[in-house]
C-alpha positions, 0 to 999 in steps of 0.5 A: 442228480441223476433222479432230477436230471435224468442219466448223464448222455453217453460220448455220443451226445455230451457234445450237445450242451455247449460252454461247459453245460452238462448233458442229461437225458431225460427217459420219459420225454426221449429229449436231452436237457442241458443243466447251464454253468454260470452265466449261460441260459438257454436249451443248449446253455447257448445265451451269455447271461452278464453277471448282475448285483442282485436277481431282483429285477427292480434292483436292477433296474435302480442300478440301471437307473442309477448309472444312467443318471450319473451318465448324463450328471457327468456329460452335463458336467463336461458340457458346462465346463466345455462353454466356461473355457470356451466363454472365458477365453473369448473374454480373454482375447476381447480384453486383448484386442481392445487394449491393442486397438487403443494403444499407441506405437511408438516411432522411430 
């Protein structure tokens, strides 16, 4: 690793990298560089990167599309169930009010 990333930073510069990143000094460019730990990216490892099952952009897009379609199906199903329940309840109330209208009450 030393040949690829340079020499490890001294104690003074070690806090340059965030979120568990490893600090290296690049002697050829006289700058500090970070090697980020899992799920982090950026020049100082400051950005959290969500884990996806695949690094392939097309497959990740397909997963997002499938999740959105599944959510849409659930919402449509919930709307259908709601309106069916509402119609059945209204029909039941109409039937109940209709039978009460024609009912003759006994005199006492």
